[in-house]
C-alpha positions in Angstrom: 56.6 213.9 14.4 55.3 213.4 10.6 51.6 212.4 10.3 51.6 209.0 9.2 47.5 208.4 9.0 48.3 208.0 5.1 50.8 205.3 6.1 48.0 203.6 7.9 45.9 203.6 4.9 48.5 202.3 2.8 48.9 199.0 5.2 45.1 198.4 5.1 45.4 198.6 1.1 48.5 196.6 1.5 46.4 193.8 3.5 43.8 194.2 0.8 46.2 193.1 -1.6 47.6 190.3 0.1 44.0 189.0 0.8 43.3 189.3 -2.9 46.5 187.4 -3.4 46.0 184.9 -1.0 42.6 183.9 -2.6 43.9 183.7 -5.8 46.6 180.9 -4.9 43.6 179.0 -3.0 41.6 179.1 -6.1 44.6 177.9 -8.2 45.0 175.1 -5.7 41.6 174.3 -5.4 41.3 174.5 -9.4 44.3 172.2 -10.1 42.5 168.9 -9.7 40.1 169.6 -11.7 42.4 171.0 -14.6 44.4 167.5 -14.3 41.7 165.8 -14.4 40.2 167.0 -18.0 43.9 167.2 -19.6 43.9 169.9 -22.2 46.4 168.6 -24.9 47.0 171.7 -27.0 47.4 173.8 -23.8 50.0 171.0 -22.6 52.1 171.5 -26.0 52.1 175.0 -26.1 53.2 175.1 -22.5 56.0 172.6 -23.1 57.1 174.8 -25.7 57.2 178.1 -23.7 59.3 176.4 -20.8 62.0 174.4 -23.4 62.1 178.0 -25.6 63.2 180.0 -22.4 59.8 182.4 -23.0 58.2 181.1 -20.0 61.1 182.8 -18.1 60.0 185.9 -19.9 56.5 185.7 -18.6 57.7 184.8 -15.0 60.3 187.0 -13.9 60.8 190.8 -13.3 64.6 191.3 -12.9 65.3 193.7 -15.4 62.5 196.4 -14.5 63.2 195.5 -10.6 67.0 196.3 -11.0 66.2 199.4 -13.1 63.7 200.7 -10.2 66.5 199.7 -7.6 68.9 202.1 -9.5 66.8 204.8 -9.6 66.1 204.5 -5.8 69.8 205.0 -5.3 70.2 208.1 -7.5 67.4 209.6 -6.1 68.3 209.4 -2.5 71.9 210.5 -3.5 70.5 213.4 -5.1 68.3 213.8 -2.1 70.9 213.7 0.6 73.3 215.9 -1.2 75.9 213.5 -1.5 78.6 214.0 -4.1 81.1 211.2 -5.8 84.0 211.1 -4.5 86.7 208.3 -4.4 85.5 206.8 -1.0 82.0 207.2 -1.9 80.0 204.4 -2.5 76.0 203.4 -2.4 75.6 199.7 -1.1 71.5 198.7 -0.9 69.9 195.3 -0.4 66.9 194.0 -1.7 64.7 190.8 -0.5 62.1 189.5 -3.2 59.5 187.4 -2.7 57.2 186.6 -6.1 54.2 184.2 -6.7 53.6 183.6 -10.8 50.9 181.6 -12.2 49.5 180.9 -16.0 46.4 178.6 -15.7 44.6 177.1 -18.7 41.3 178.1 -18.7 40.0 177.8 -22.9 40.7 177.0 -26.5 39.7 179.3 -29.6 40.8 177.4 -32.5 44.6 176.7 -32.3 45.1 179.1 -29.7 45.0 178.2 -26.1 44.1 181.0 -23.4 45.7 181.2 -20.0 45.0 183.2 -16.5 48.3 184.9 -15.4 48.6 186.0 -12.1 51.7 187.7 -10.5 51.9 189.0 -6.7 55.5 190.4 -5.9 56.6 191.7 -2.6 60.1 193.7 -2.3 62.0 195.1 0.2 64.5 197.6 -1.1 67.2 199.4 1.9 70.1 201.5 0.7 72.5 201.8 3.8 72.1 204.4 5.9 69.4 206.4 3.5 66.3 204.8 2.8 64.1 201.9 3.7 61.3 201.5 0.6 58.7 198.4 0.2 56.9 197.8 -3.1 54.0 195.2 -3.6 52.6 194.8 -7.2 49.6 192.4 -8.5 49.2 191.6 -12.4 46.3 189.4 -13.3 45.6 188.8 -17.0 45.0 186.5 -20.3 47.7 185.2 -22.5 46.9 183.9 -25.7 49.6 180.9 -26.7 49.6 179.0 -30.3 52.1 176.9 -32.2 52.7 177.7 -36.1 52.7 174.8 -38.6 56.3 174.5 -37.7 55.5 173.7 -34.0 57.4 177.2 -33.1 55.4 179.0 -30.4 54.0 182.5 -30.3 52.2 184.5 -27.7 50.3 187.7 -27.1 49.1 189.0 -23.1 47.9 191.6 -21.5 47.4 192.7 -17.8 45.8 194.8 -15.4 48.8 195.7 -13.2 48.2 197.6 -9.6 51.0 198.4 -7.4 51.6 200.4 -3.8 54.8 201.6 -2.9 56.4 203.5 0.4 59.9 205.0 1.2 61.0 206.4 4.1 64.6 208.4 3.9 66.9 207.7 7.0 68.5 211.4 6.8 65.0 213.4 7.5 61.8 212.8 9.1 60.0 211.9 6.0 58.0 209.6 3.7 56.3 209.2 0.6 53.5 206.9 -0.3 51.1 205.7 -3.1 49.6 203.4 -5.4 49.0 203.1 -8.9 47.4 201.1 -11.7 47.9 200.3 -15.4 48.5 197.7 -17.8 50.8 195.3 -19.0 51.4 193.9 -22.7 54.0 191.3 -23.5 54.1 188.8 -25.9 57.2 186.8 -27.8 58.1 184.0 -30.5 60.1 181.4 -31.2 62.1 182.0 -34.4 63.7 178.6 -34.6 63.7 175.5 -32.2 66.9 177.0 -30.7 66.3 181.1 -30.8 63.5 182.9 -29.5 62.5 186.7 -28.8 60.1 188.5 -26.6 58.8 191.8 -25.7 57.2 193.6 -22.6 55.8 197.3 -22.3 54.1 198.3 -19.0 52.2 201.7 -18.2 51.9 202.6 -14.6 49.6 205.9 -13.3 51.1 206.3 -9.9 49.6 209.1 -7.2 51.1 209.5 -3.8 51.9 211.9 -1.2 55.4 213.5 0.4 55.4 214.1 4.2 58.5 215.7 5.9 58.2 217.0 9.3 60.7 220.2 9.2 61.5 221.2 13.3 61.1 225.1 12.6 57.8 224.7 11.2 54.7 224.3 12.7 53.0 221.7 10.8 54.5 219.1 8.2 55.3 219.8 4.6 53.2 217.9 2.4 52.2 217.7 -1.4 50.9 215.2 -3.7 52.9 213.6 -6.3 51.5 212.2 -9.9 53.8 209.8 -11.9 53.8 208.2 -15.2 55.9 205.0 -15.2 56.9 203.4 -18.6 58.9 200.4 -19.2 60.0 198.5 -22.4 62.4 195.7 -22.9 62.9 193.2 -25.8 65.3 190.2 -25.3 66.9 187.6 -27.7 67.1 184.2 -25.9 68.7 180.9 -27.0 68.8 178.1 -25.1 71.2 175.1 -25.9 73.0 172.1 -24.1 75.9 172.8 -22.4 78.6 171.7 -20.2 76.3 168.4 -19.1 73.3 170.4 -18.5 71.1 173.6 -19.9 72.4 176.7 -20.9 70.3 179.8 -21.7 72.0 183.2 -23.6 69.7 186.1 -22.9 70.7 189.6 -24.3 68.3 192.9 -24.6 67.2 196.3 -24.2 65.4 197.6 -20.9 64.1 201.0 -20.8 62.0 202.9 -17.7 61.0 206.3 -18.5 59.3 208.0 -15.4 57.4 211.9 -15.8 55.7 213.7 -13.1 53.6 216.2 -12.9 53.3 219.9 -11.6 53.7 219.7 -7.5 52.7 222.2 -5.1 53.4 222.0 -1.1 50.8 222.8 1.3 52.4 226.2 1.6 51.6 227.2 -1.8 55.1 226.9 -3.1 56.0 224.5 -6.0 58.3 221.2 -5.6 61.0 219.7 -8.0 62.0 216.3 -7.9 65.9 215.9 -8.2 65.9 215.3 -11.6 63.3 217.5 -12.9 60.2 216.3 -14.1 61.6 213.0 -16.2 63.8 210.2 -15.0 65.2 207.8 -17.8 67.3 205.2 -17.7 68.4 202.3 -19.9 70.7 199.4 -20.5 71.9 197.0 -23.0 72.4 193.6 -21.4 73.7 190.4 -22.2 74.1 187.2 -19.8 74.3 183.2 -19.9 72.5 181.2 -17.3 73.7 177.6 -16.8 71.8 174.8 -15.3 72.4 171.2 -14.0 70.5 168.3 -12.5 71.7 168.1 -8.5 72.6 164.8 -7.9 72.0 164.6 -4.3 68.0 165.8 -4.4 65.5 164.3 -6.9 63.6 166.6 -9.1 66.3 169.6 -7.9 68.5 172.0 -10.1 71.3 174.1 -9.6 72.1 177.1 -11.4 74.6 180.2 -11.9 74.4 182.7 -13.4 76.1 185.9 -15.1 75.4 189.1 -17.0 77.1 192.7 -17.9 75.2 195.5 -18.6 75.7 199.1 -19.8 73.6 202.3 -19.4 73.2 203.5 -22.8 71.4 206.4 -21.2 70.7 208.0 -17.7 69.8 211.6 -16.9 70.2 210.8 -12.9 74.0 210.8 -12.6 74.6 214.2 -10.9 75.9 212.3 -7.9 77.6 209.4 -9.4 78.0 207.7 -12.5 78.7 203.6 -12.5 77.4 202.7 -16.2 78.7 199.3 -16.3 77.5 196.7 -14.1 78.3 192.9 -13.7 75.9 190.7 -12.2 76.0 187.2 -10.7 73.2 184.6 -9.3 73.4 181.0 -7.6 70.7 178.7 -6.7 68.6 176.0 -7.0 64.8 175.1 -8.8 62.7 172.3 -6.8 60.2 171.0 -9.4 57.7 168.8 -7.7 56.0 168.5 -10.8 56.3 169.7 -14.7 54.2 172.9 -13.8 55.0 173.5 -10.4 58.6 174.8 -9.1 60.1 177.0 -6.4 63.4 178.4 -7.2 65.5 180.1 -4.4 68.6 182.1 -5.6 71.1 184.9 -4.6 71.8 187.9 -6.3 75.1 190.3 -6.6 75.0 193.3 -8.2 78.4 195.4 -8.6 79.2 198.5 -10.5 82.5 198.6 -12.0 83.9 201.6 -10.7 82.8 200.2 -7.3 80.8 203.2 -6.6 77.2 200.9 -6.6 76.4 197.5 -5.2 73.1 195.4 -4.1 72.7 192.4 -3.1 69.9 190.0 -1.8 67.9 186.6 -1.8 64.9 185.9 -4.2 62.4 183.5 -3.9 60.2 183.0 -6.8 57.3 180.1 -6.9 55.7 179.1 -10.3 52.2 177.3 -9.5 50.6 176.6 -13.2 47.6 174.8 -14.3 47.0 173.1 -17.4 
């Protein structure tokens, strides 16, 4: 069997991440009463503008990068398992996502309010009969927000990011495990009272190990992996009254670029990634979210969301090519206070050629402090 000692070390690191996340949550909860007793009026104004413009959602939700990473995982495992595109061939994956996000007012400097931003995220990913994987990520940073003379919001933030991943193919006795760190730069602004835009850039330097047990070899094959992952997006957002509730239209460009260093295994032989030393995928996406008050439950809203995206670039299509994706989400949000929120949703993604699909639940908790 393969040597899972590195996996044990990975579990220790994962436990450390969970402990740090738990500590941050506890500190946030303990500090809330103090924050409420020292109400910061400027922070409340910019926070309200972030919520009403759709920019709070840009800060909190990581759906576009998660989708591109899931697609990359499907393309990689399809190529590694030597499967090829056929009329009957399809790839069905599932994800289970849990995320905690918080922005907490820490200080004011002139007309700028500064917030401590924390995001903790865990995702389990499974490609049916081909792959089981999980990812843990923690972001901690600072965001500055201010209102213009026209009371339009603008913000800029930077975060330290750390991530840990493990993947286990189901068609071979093997695993890949590793972790990385980097930074996230993000920002956005209201253009008018109805229109806004946001952008984000991530840089992650990741290192790990591949280990595979080959029955005919006396020892497992292993090699180190060095990866640099870059992610960029820009979104245009419009909020409007719609169908007795609130509508949010969002369109954007999303691009993921991963590059690999040279790899040699423990036998001194060169190791190639399935698509060479670089993986690129980019999408153009447009969609609409419709939210209504839920009459049966107080402080609860119901929403549906649909979007379509097109892959304008993808160099991983050797096994299949399914460029256009339709997505649908349905869920509910409970808002016990204006700055606390729990959202549960079900997600469905389907390629127009019926080659690729993904579905699963997502739980997002927003716990902010002013």
